[in-house]
Structures are given as C-alpha cells and as structure tokens.
LOTI-967451 format. One line per field, with one value per residue (C-alpha): residue number from 0; residue in three letters; x, y, z. Coordinates in pm, 1 decimal. Layout:
residues N
seq: [NUM:...]
type: [Ala:...]
X: [X:...]
Y: [Y:...]
Z: [Z:...]
This chain:
residues 438
seq: [0:1:2:3:4:5:6:7:8:9:10:11:12:13:14:15:16:17:18:19:20:21:22:23:24:25:26:27:28:29:30:31:32:33:34:35:36:37:38:39:40:41:42:43:44:45:46:47:48:49:50:51:52:53:54:55:56:57:58:59:60:61:62:63:64:65:66:67:68:69:70:71:72:73:74:75:76:77:78:79:80:81:82:83:84:85:86:87:88:89:90:91:92:93:94:95:96:97:98:99:100:101:102:103:104:105:106:107:108:109:110:111:112:113:114:115:116:117:118:119:120:121:122:123:124:125:126:127:128:129:130:131:132:133:134:135:136:137:138:139:140:141:142:143:144:145:146:147:148:149:150:151:152:153:154:155:156:157:158:159:160:161:162:163:164:165:166:167:168:169:170:171:172:173:174:175:176:177:178:179:180:181:182:183:184:185:186:187:188:189:190:191:192:193:194:195:196:197:198:199:200:201:202:203:204:205:206:207:208:209:210:211:212:213:214:215:216:217:218:219:220:221:222:223:224:225:226:227:228:229:230:231:232:233:234:235:236:237:238:239:240:241:242:243:244:245:246:247:248:249:250:251:252:253:254:255:256:257:258:259:260:261:262:263:264:265:266:267:268:269:270:271:272:273:274:275:276:277:278:279:280:281:282:283:284:285:286:287:288:289:290:291:292:293:294:295:296:297:298:299:300:301:302:303:304:305:306:307:308:309:310:311:312:313:314:315:316:317:318:319:320:321:322:323:324:325:326:327:328:329:330:331:332:333:334:335:336:337:338:339:340:341:342:343:344:345:346:347:348:349:350:351:352:353:354:355:356:357:358:359:360:361:362:363:364:365:366:367:368:369:370:371:372:373:374:375:376:377:378:379:380:381:382:383:384:385:386:387:388:389:390:391:392:393:394:395:396:397:398:399:400:401:402:403:404:405:406:407:408:409:410:411:412:413:414:415:416:417:418:419:420:421:422:423:424:425:426:427:428:429:430:431:432:433:434:435:436:437]
type: [Met:Ala:Lys:Val:Val:Lys:Phe:Gly:Gly:Ser:Ser:Leu:Ala:Asp:Ala:Asn:Gln:Phe:Arg:Lys:Val:Ala:Asp:Ile:Ile:Arg:Ser:Asp:Lys:Glu:Arg:Arg:Tyr:Val:Val:Pro:Ser:Ala:Pro:Gly:Lys:Arg:Phe:Ser:Asp:Asp:Ile:Lys:Val:Thr:Asp:Met:Leu:Tyr:Thr:Cys:Tyr:Asp:Glu:Ile:Cys:Ala:Gly:Lys:Asn:Ala:Ile:Thr:Ala:Phe:Ala:Pro:Ile:Ala:Glu:Arg:Phe:Asn:Gly:Ile:Ile:Ser:Asp:Leu:Gly:Leu:Thr:Ile:Ser:Leu:Asp:Glu:Glu:Tyr:Ala:Thr:Ile:Met:Glu:Asn:Phe:Arg:Lys:Gln:Ala:Gly:Arg:Asp:Tyr:Ala:Ala:Ser:Arg:Gly:Glu:Tyr:Leu:Asn:Gly:Ile:Ile:Leu:Ala:Asn:Tyr:Leu:Gly:Phe:Gln:Phe:Val:Asp:Ala:Ala:Lys:Gly:Ile:Phe:Phe:Gly:Arg:Asn:Gly:Glu:Phe:Asp:Ala:Asp:Leu:Thr:Asp:Ala:Thr:Leu:Ser:Ala:Ile:Leu:Glu:Gly:Tyr:Pro:Asn:Ala:Val:Ile:Pro:Gly:Phe:Tyr:Gly:Ala:Lys:Pro:Asp:Gly:Thr:Ile:Lys:Thr:Phe:Ser:Arg:Gly:Gly:Ser:Asp:Phe:Thr:Gly:Ser:Val:Val:Ala:Lys:Ala:Ile:Gly:Ala:Glu:Ile:Tyr:Glu:Asn:Trp:Thr:Asp:Val:Pro:Gly:Val:Ala:Val:Ala:Asp:Pro:Arg:Ile:Val:Glu:Asn:Pro:Lys:Phe:Ile:Asp:Val:Val:Thr:Tyr:Arg:Glu:Leu:Arg:Glu:Leu:Ser:Tyr:Met:Gly:Phe:Ser:Val:Leu:His:Gln:Asp:Ala:Ile:Phe:Pro:Val:Arg:Thr:Ala:Gln:Ile:Pro:Ile:Asn:Ile:Lys:Asn:Thr:Asn:Asp:Pro:Ser:Ala:Lys:Gly:Thr:Met:Ile:Val:Pro:Glu:Ala:Pro:Glu:Gly:Lys:Asn:Glu:His:Ile:Ile:Thr:Gly:Ile:Ala:Gly:Lys:Lys:Asn:Phe:Ser:Ala:Ile:Cys:Leu:Glu:Lys:Asp:Glu:Met:Asn:Ser:Glu:Ile:Gly:Phe:Leu:Arg:Arg:Ile:Leu:Thr:Leu:Met:Glu:Thr:Glu:Asn:Ile:Ala:Phe:Glu:His:Ile:Pro:Thr:Gly:Ile:Asp:Thr:Met:Asn:Ile:Ile:Val:Asn:Ser:Glu:Asp:Leu:Glu:Lys:His:Pro:Asn:Phe:Ala:Asp:Arg:Ile:Val:Glu:Val:Ala:Asn:Pro:Asn:His:Ile:Glu:Ile:Glu:Lys:Asn:Leu:Ala:Leu:Ile:Ala:Val:Val:Gly:Arg:Gly:Met:Lys:Ala:Thr:Lys:Gly:Thr:Ala:Thr:Arg:Ile:Phe:Ala:Ala:Leu:Ser:His:Ala:Asn:Ile:Asn:Ile:Lys:Met:Ile:Asp:Gln:Gly:Ser:Ser:Glu:Leu:Asn:Ile:Ile:Val:Gly:Ile:Glu:Glu:Ala:Asp:Phe:Glu:Glu:Ala:Ile:Arg:Val:Ile:Tyr:Asn:Met:Phe:Met:Leu:Gln:Glu]
X: [-708.4:-673.9:-450.9:-536.7:-248.1:-252.2:10.3:80.8:138.9:517.3:474.9:270.8:433.7:544.1:558.1:873.4:700.5:398.0:628.1:761.7:407.0:300.8:599.9:509.1:146.7:230.3:487.0:208.5:-117.2:-294.3:-245.4:-582.1:-731.8:-538.4:-601.8:-403.2:-340.1:-301.8:45.4:274.7:596.1:851.6:1124.2:1154.3:1028.3:751.7:379.2:142.1:-145.6:-398.4:-256.8:-266.1:-634.8:-717.3:-546.9:-715.4:-1058.2:-1013.7:-893.6:-1185.5:-1435.1:-1274.2:-1337.3:-1008.8:-1027.7:-1083.9:-867.4:-575.9:-613.9:-643.2:-361.7:-78.9:-286.9:-373.4:-6.6:93.8:-145.9:-92.1:280.6:231.5:3.7:249.0:553.8:377.1:289.8:-84.9:-342.9:-621.1:-740.1:-869.5:-995.0:-1359.8:-1279.7:-1093.2:-1390.6:-1629.1:-1403.7:-1364.9:-1741.3:-1800.9:-1537.9:-1731.4:-2044.6:-1851.4:-1892.8:-1686.3:-1328.5:-1381.6:-1475.8:-1172.6:-931.3:-1069.6:-1004.1:-633.6:-708.3:-988.9:-773.3:-474.6:-701.4:-819.3:-461.2:-339.9:-636.9:-568.0:-197.8:-261.3:-557.9:-775.6:-1135.6:-1174.5:-1428.8:-1517.7:-1504.2:-1819.2:-2012.0:-1914.1:-1792.6:-2060.0:-2111.6:-2436.3:-2603.4:-2417.2:-2082.3:-2022.0:-1875.5:-2141.5:-1946.5:-2232.4:-2361.9:-2007.1:-1912.5:-2222.9:-2209.9:-1835.5:-1838.9:-2110.0:-1931.5:-1587.2:-1721.9:-1785.6:-1428.1:-1120.2:-901.9:-990.3:-851.3:-1048.0:-927.0:-849.0:-949.1:-1316.3:-1671.6:-2017.5:-2310.7:-2668.1:-2722.1:-2404.9:-2196.8:-1830.4:-1696.4:-1332.4:-1192.9:-978.4:-607.6:-488.3:-786.5:-632.4:-503.7:-860.6:-994.5:-744.0:-854.2:-1221.6:-1158.9:-959.5:-1248.2:-1506.4:-1333.6:-1206.2:-846.5:-563.2:-350.5:-356.5:-26.6:31.4:310.9:488.6:833.7:973.8:1086.9:836.7:739.6:1035.4:1080.3:1101.7:1054.3:1353.3:1336.5:1436.2:1639.0:1901.7:1862.4:1621.1:1563.2:1247.1:985.2:945.4:611.1:364.9:16.5:-293.9:-310.2:49.1:10.4:-306.9:-123.4:167.7:-51.5:-251.9:69.4:203.9:318.0:246.1:310.2:-47.0:-327.4:-501.4:-848.5:-725.7:-663.5:-1022.1:-1181.6:-907.8:-873.3:-1235.5:-1180.0:-844.9:-663.7:-288.9:-128.5:215.9:387.5:617.7:858.6:778.6:1141.9:1269.5:1000.4:1221.2:1245.6:1009.9:874.4:663.6:385.7:85.6:-98.0:-401.9:-202.4:164.5:362.8:486.2:844.1:1075.8:1072.2:1400.4:1345.4:1141.0:976.8:814.1:808.6:835.9:606.5:495.4:309.2:347.4:101.5:-56.0:-147.9:-198.7:-481.1:-327.5:-573.0:-521.4:-792.9:-780.6:-937.4:-1020.5:-1022.2:-1312.8:-1529.0:-1803.6:-1863.0:-1551.4:-1418.1:-1766.1:-1840.5:-1519.6:-1571.4:-1930.6:-1801.4:-1544.7:-1815.6:-2029.7:-1736.6:-1637.8:-1291.8:-1149.8:-894.3:-587.9:-490.2:-590.7:-311.7:-421.1:-296.1:-484.9:-523.5:-403.7:-513.2:-369.6:-596.1:-396.7:-572.8:-487.6:-371.9:-575.7:-897.3:-808.3:-722.8:-1080.6:-1194.8:-970.9:-1188.6:-1200.2:-1001.1:-1258.8:-1536.3:-1361.7:-1339.1:-1714.8:-1808.7:-1534.6:-1397.1:-1035.7:-785.5:-549.0:-558.9:-303.3:-252.3:87.5:139.4:398.4:392.6:467.2:360.4:578.5:445.6:679.6:487.5:569.8:405.9:736.2:707.2:450.1:686.4:997.3:1092.4:1245.9:1114.8:980.6:1302.2:1507.2:1284.6:1314.0:1689.1:1740.9:1549.4:1720.1:2068.3:1972.2:1853.8:1495.3:1227.8:919.5:595.9:353.2:357.3:74.9:75.0:-214.9:-361.9:-260.3:105.8:133.1:256.2:406.0:335.6:544.9:479.4:775.2:845.3:818.0:1175.4:1298.3:1079.7:1330.9:1611.3:1378.7:1285.5:1650.4:1765.5:1479.2:1554.7:1923.5:1842.4:1632.0:1754.6:2130.6:2201.8:2019.8]
Y: [-2019.1:-2199.2:-2114.7:-2150.7:-2258.6:-2238.2:-2413.9:-2317.8:-2547.3:-2557.5:-2654.9:-2960.5:-3049.5:-3400.9:-3647.9:-3494.8:-3157.2:-3325.6:-3450.1:-3100.7:-2967.0:-3239.6:-3166.9:-2798.1:-2868.5:-3126.0:-2896.5:-2665.3:-2813.3:-2483.6:-2536.5:-2705.4:-2594.6:-2647.8:-2505.1:-2679.9:-2577.5:-2822.1:-2970.0:-2718.0:-2763.2:-3011.4:-2864.9:-2574.1:-2756.5:-2942.2:-2878.5:-2766.6:-3007.4:-2727.5:-2679.3:-3056.0:-3057.7:-2778.7:-2971.8:-3296.5:-3133.7:-2982.4:-3313.1:-3511.7:-3251.7:-3281.8:-3658.6:-3804.8:-4121.9:-4009.0:-4273.2:-4194.0:-3819.3:-3844.4:-4096.9:-3840.7:-3672.6:-4001.2:-4099.3:-3774.8:-3819.2:-4195.5:-4131.2:-3903.1:-4158.9:-4442.2:-4244.7:-4143.5:-4507.5:-4439.9:-4709.1:-4489.5:-4519.5:-4229.2:-4446.8:-4367.0:-3996.3:-4023.9:-4200.1:-3929.3:-3653.3:-3817.7:-3864.8:-3500.1:-3399.8:-3599.6:-3410.5:-3085.1:-2971.8:-2661.7:-2540.3:-2412.1:-2763.8:-2902.8:-2655.8:-2715.7:-3090.3:-3042.3:-2881.9:-3130.5:-3440.9:-3291.7:-3208.6:-3568.1:-3697.0:-3439.3:-3499.4:-3873.0:-3822.7:-3589.3:-3780.5:-3466.3:-3437.3:-3355.4:-3079.3:-3021.7:-2646.4:-2677.6:-2756.5:-2439.6:-2172.1:-2017.0:-1791.5:-1633.7:-1715.4:-1424.6:-1566.3:-1310.6:-1447.2:-1476.2:-1372.6:-1384.2:-1730.2:-1865.7:-1727.0:-1866.3:-2208.5:-2261.3:-2157.1:-2412.4:-2691.6:-2636.5:-2595.4:-2968.5:-3064.3:-3005.2:-3041.5:-3015.5:-2979.7:-2747.0:-2730.9:-2384.9:-2204.7:-2300.7:-2307.6:-2367.9:-2175.1:-2235.3:-2508.6:-2690.7:-2577.1:-2540.0:-2185.1:-2090.7:-1770.3:-1559.8:-1502.1:-1590.1:-1820.1:-2043.9:-1738.3:-1611.7:-1945.8:-1941.5:-1590.9:-1691.0:-1994.4:-1783.6:-1536.8:-1815.0:-1973.2:-1648.3:-1762.1:-1634.0:-1599.1:-1694.9:-1850.6:-1844.4:-2088.3:-2052.7:-2097.8:-1756.2:-1628.8:-1344.0:-1032.6:-873.0:-496.4:-511.9:-768.6:-1009.2:-1044.1:-677.2:-617.3:-878.3:-1029.3:-768.0:-736.4:-881.1:-691.4:-781.3:-609.8:-458.5:-321.4:-424.6:-78.1:-93.1:-441.3:-345.3:-56.4:-282.8:-574.6:-346.4:-230.8:-578.1:-751.5:-1120.6:-1291.6:-1232.8:-1108.2:-793.1:-955.8:-1217.9:-948.5:-832.9:-1120.3:-1122.7:-746.8:-700.6:-951.9:-793.4:-1126.2:-1098.8:-1290.2:-1446.7:-1520.8:-1818.2:-2039.4:-2412.5:-2490.6:-2277.1:-2294.0:-2144.4:-1812.5:-1549.6:-1444.4:-1132.1:-1030.4:-852.2:-667.1:-437.9:-157.1:-65.3:-148.5:144.7:257.0:368.5:166.7:21.8:182.8:481.8:284.3:-57.3:-162.9:-65.2:-203.3:-108.7:-198.2:-123.4:-63.7:268.4:569.8:934.8:1138.7:1487.0:1779.1:2153.4:2418.2:2781.9:2838.9:2470.3:2498.7:2746.3:2561.3:2386.2:2027.4:1990.4:1682.2:1540.5:1532.4:1342.2:1094.3:1035.1:952.5:714.4:543.7:504.1:346.6:132.6:288.7:314.7:575.4:517.6:876.1:1228.6:1478.0:1832.0:2187.2:2513.4:2468.4:2108.3:1761.9:1414.1:1110.7:790.1:479.8:120.7:107.2:-205.4:-25.6:265.7:42.2:-84.6:270.6:408.4:722.1:806.9:1129.9:1252.5:1175.0:1382.8:1675.4:1646.2:1659.6:1884.7:2092.9:2120.7:2352.7:2058.5:1683.4:1411.4:1056.8:946.4:570.4:327.6:455.8:267.6:349.7:289.6:310.3:375.2:270.8:310.4:411.9:572.9:830.3:1037.9:1127.3:1169.6:1485.3:1471.0:1131.5:1266.4:1462.3:1144.4:957.8:1236.6:1267.5:894.7:909.3:1228.9:1087.9:789.0:1028.8:901.5:1153.5:1172.1:1202.1:1208.7:1251.3:1159.5:1133.9:1002.0:1220.2:962.1:1012.8:635.6:624.6:827.9:721.6:830.8:776.6:710.0:566.6:187.1:161.0:301.1:77.5:-175.7:76.2:312.6:44.7:-43.1:314.7:387.0:64.2:154.2:504.1:383.9:33.8:60.3:419.9:438.4]
Z: [1647.7:1316.8:1025.5:657.2:435.3:57.5:-154.3:-515.2:-809.4:-775.7:-409.1:-513.0:-844.0:-743.1:-453.4:-308.1:-287.7:-126.7:148.3:209.0:227.4:470.4:694.4:699.0:789.5:1056.1:1217.1:1338.8:1468.6:1394.7:1018.1:993.7:661.2:339.6:-8.4:-285.1:-643.4:-932.7:-985.6:-1151.1:-1343.7:-1208.0:-1428.3:-1670.9:-1980.5:-1799.5:-1857.0:-1583.3:-1520.1:-1583.4:-1933.5:-1987.0:-1890.6:-2135.3:-2415.5:-2318.2:-2308.9:-2654.4:-2794.2:-2652.6:-2773.5:-3117.4:-3117.6:-2991.5:-2784.8:-2425.8:-2259.2:-2488.3:-2442.0:-2063.4:-2018.6:-1955.7:-1684.9:-1515.5:-1531.0:-1359.7:-1067.6:-1039.9:-1020.3:-719.7:-550.4:-607.9:-496.8:-174.7:-102.2:-96.6:-171.9:-310.7:-669.6:-873.3:-1159.1:-1090.1:-1078.4:-1408.5:-1568.3:-1446.9:-1575.9:-1918.1:-1945.3:-1859.3:-2115.0:-2375.8:-2272.7:-2313.8:-1953.2:-2027.3:-2006.2:-1651.7:-1545.1:-1727.1:-1565.3:-1216.1:-1216.8:-1143.5:-807.4:-743.5:-795.7:-616.1:-323.4:-294.4:-291.1:-38.7:194.3:185.8:251.6:545.5:687.0:650.7:533.1:163.4:94.8:-270.8:-332.5:-546.4:-226.6:-45.2:-288.6:-505.1:-804.2:-920.3:-1249.6:-1407.6:-1296.4:-1020.2:-697.6:-424.2:-115.3:136.0:40.9:23.2:364.2:534.9:367.7:398.5:764.0:838.9:649.8:797.9:1150.0:1142.0:1050.2:1265.4:953.8:585.7:234.7:4.8:-358.4:-490.3:-809.0:-851.0:-718.7:-861.4:-1006.3:-879.4:-1140.1:-1031.6:-1329.6:-1235.4:-1251.1:-1199.9:-1059.3:-1287.4:-1236.0:-883.8:-826.9:-563.7:-376.2:-369.7:-244.5:40.3:132.6:123.8:345.7:591.7:621.8:657.2:956.6:1109.8:1072.9:1287.0:974.9:608.1:497.8:123.7:38.7:-293.2:-448.3:-355.3:-13.3:-3.6:-194.6:-371.6:-377.8:-759.0:-1033.2:-1017.3:-1395.1:-1412.8:-1096.1:-1017.2:-668.1:-532.8:-161.1:-12.1:182.6:550.1:608.8:362.4:427.6:236.2:81.0:-37.4:-181.2:-364.5:-531.8:-624.2:-739.8:-964.6:-1127.6:-1193.6:-872.9:-935.2:-599.6:-484.6:-704.8:-581.8:-574.8:-328.4:-69.1:-19.1:179.6:442.7:440.4:545.7:826.2:924.7:882.1:807.4:519.6:534.8:203.4:268.2:72.1:63.5:-11.3:278.1:547.2:820.2:632.5:774.6:436.2:388.9:625.9:472.6:746.4:788.2:944.2:936.7:1250.1:1450.7:1426.2:1150.6:828.8:712.6:371.0:256.7:-21.4:3.8:-360.8:-726.6:-995.9:-1342.8:-1659.6:-2027.3:-2312.1:-2223.3:-2435.7:-2347.0:-2497.3:-2486.4:-2495.4:-2509.5:-2483.6:-2378.2:-2034.8:-2003.7:-1625.8:-1627.0:-1881.8:-1687.5:-1802.9:-2019.7:-1842.1:-1782.0:-2155.5:-2225.8:-1941.7:-2051.7:-2398.9:-2251.4:-2048.1:-2359.3:-2546.1:-2244.0:-2213.0:-1861.3:-1763.0:-1546.4:-1460.6:-1558.7:-1481.5:-1569.8:-1610.2:-1658.9:-2034.9:-2076.6:-1985.4:-2036.4:-2010.3:-1965.8:-2099.1:-2183.0:-2544.3:-2616.0:-2521.0:-2743.9:-3040.1:-3040.1:-3120.1:-3399.5:-3438.8:-3069.7:-3110.4:-3361.4:-3113.3:-2846.2:-3088.5:-3144.7:-2776.3:-2630.9:-2921.1:-2795.5:-2966.7:-3010.5:-2956.4:-3011.3:-2891.5:-2765.9:-2762.8:-2624.8:-2268.4:-1948.1:-1593.6:-1289.2:-933.9:-642.2:-330.9:36.6:361.9:462.7:183.3:371.7:652.4:437.0:250.0:-94.9:-210.9:-539.2:-593.4:-560.3:-807.4:-1063.9:-1006.8:-1062.1:-1389.4:-1498.6:-1439.0:-1653.7:-1927.5:-1898.7:-1988.1:-1763.5:-1959.7:-1666.8:-1288.7:-1051.6:-673.2:-468.5:-194.8:65.8:-32.9:-48.0:-405.9:-686.7:-1045.7:-1341.5:-1709.3:-1937.0:-2279.5:-2294.0:-2420.0:-2085.6:-1866.5:-1733.7:-1687.0:-1502.8:-1250.5:-1198.5:-1135.5:-895.5:-708.8:-684.8:-559.6:-267.0:-185.3:-243.9:-140.4:193.0]
C-alpha cells in the first residue's frame, strides 16, 4: 500500500528543508506520492513565494519590466537548485511564466507557479516523476471542483508511475485556465491524491508536532491531540482550527483513509492521527479540542406564544435566504428566539431588523453585536456526566457571562456564545478546567 505525503511551505522553504523532506520520504519506501507547497518563509520577516508571485504579477500587468520583476523569484528557486547541487535549469519555465504574466493569465495562475516550480525541483531531487496538477485535477466552467473527473483521471495517470510529485493548490478548468483551491489548497490536493490512489494513509507534514488542543497563540504550550475523529476535526476546523482546513477532510473521509499530521523538523514524533472512527477504550481526556471565532451578532426576538405560531421561523429563514444571510445557531425558548449570524453578513443589510418586523411582527427585536462563539469538542463528552457543568463553572469563576448555549444532538460538542472581550480568557479557563485538572 502506498502513502501520500504532503509538505507545507515551511517544510520546503529552502535547500536545508528539502534535504529533511527527502530523508523523510526515502526512509519509507511506501511514501511514493508527494504533494509540495510553494516555498514558505525561511525566517520571520521573510516573504512567502506565493506573495512574491502575486506582487510580480501585478507589477508586470502594470507595465514593469518582466525580467526585473521576476528576478527575486528566480533567485529564490535558483538558490535552492544550486544549494542542492542539481543541474536542472528552470529558465524556460521562467520565460513561459513571464510571458503568461504579460498576457495577464490571471492571479490564480500566478499563485500556482510557486507549487509548480517547487514540484519540478523536488521531483528532480528525489528522482520521481513530475505530474503537473493541471493534467489531473479539474474544475468545471463555473469554478466548482470536479471530484469525479479528477478521481478517474488522476487514478489513471498515477497508476503508471511508481513514484510521483504532484504540486498542490491548483488544477485546471475545461479550457485549460489555471484555477486554485481556496484556503488549505495543498492540503486538499493531498487528500484528493490519497483518494485517487487508494492510499494506506495520508501524511500531512508541517512545522508543528500535531493538532493542539487549543490555539497556542492563546494557551501557552497547549497539549497535543493523539487521536481525533473526522467528525471532531470538522467541528474544530469550522470554528477556527488552522492545522488542516475542513474541506481537505472530505475526499479521504469518504474513502476512510486516515490522516497523520506530522512535524518535518521532528519526524520521529508520532503527531496526531485523524481517523474515521474513534479507537475503543477510555480517552485520556474528556474533551478533544477547544476552538472559537469572533465577529458574530445575535438577532434577539420576543413574541408571545411564538412556539405555537405556525410558520414564524419559516418566514424569517425565507427572508434570510432571500438576503443571502446564513445562520450559525438558533437557540429558542417558548416566547424567545436568538438567531446567531456572522456580523459581516448582517452589516451588508442595515435595515434587516425592519424586514424581520415586516414578515414576523415580533413584540420586540434587538441586535446584539460583538459576540464570539467557542466550541468544546470531544467524543468522550457523550459518556461523561457533568461536562457542561464544568464548562459553565469555569466561565462563571472567571466572571464571564454566557450569552448563548447550544449542544448538538450527537453530544459531540457544546457551543457557548460570549462577549468578544472575554474570548481569549474563556478559552484559557476551559482549557485549564479539562486539561490541567483531570
């Protein structure tokens, strides 16, 4: 069985990182299909190659000399080639890219060239076949990812190669136009490749030792998760986890392929396993992770006997659909209802409260802004009594007021709404309650 390995930008930022990556791949003969990102930052003040390509494209489109504008990018890649002792030249590729920039091939094309060039170098260094993602990963004319065509085509292509490098982040439309994935694009490519070849495992190599229980920018030195299910990770990713984007989970989830988040700079560490089903046995901790997002608003409604009025909620949701406003949660009481929405969506419709009055005629309506949502996620919560009590106690002891409570029917997560000003402290006290006191 083959493994698919994806390496992020920090893992391929320079020649020294390339050597680490090559050692990792060569240490396991089953690591046969590699998905690289574009070179990331080499140090804190450095510039990612993707950002350099965006700038270069804009400059050339504005009339700047192409060779001058592209020179820093060529220098970056040529430096990697030279330091690795390779004999390949990318001059023809550079010329093609600059010509397409002059023809204004698009910002998606520009952004994708970092992965493309890095893929050529890595394939040469490893002695693997280079497979341009535009030949096997497809989007429809409307820009939607074509999963069926991609799966069939990529499977057929890779069946002919025992080893291959497939650049992440992009594919092509029917007319050959380059289209990039959104956030987490290379993660998604790795997932797509893993599904296409029926991989044993999808290893996602990055610069962290796994998935942390909470954001390390908020919680100092948080613990890392050993095992997380697809369902848990989807809940956490949606609420802000950034190690692996939620969309990247779906291709491997349907194929029941596990994902292993690993650290390029510490390859012996076990990392975090993302699996279809939870392993049997008692979990080390009741919760798996804590995540959250800011910038929400609550549309607070009151109406006598709301619960017995047929069509009350339908009229409001129909209005929201018409105005293209999505809801996050709708906690209700007998005569009250809160509709939690993204504040940015609401700001586009300053008279939305008046529209609700027109269609639903509530006794009272107000909009509360500056809310944050925090999700506490864990498969161990279902079999453990008092989890919600401990969350509320932690927040109460920190003098943090809870504005909203919502628990999914699967008992996999509990979501609380609080004021944005309390966001970071709320995550810290919940983390301390479950990870330091058990």
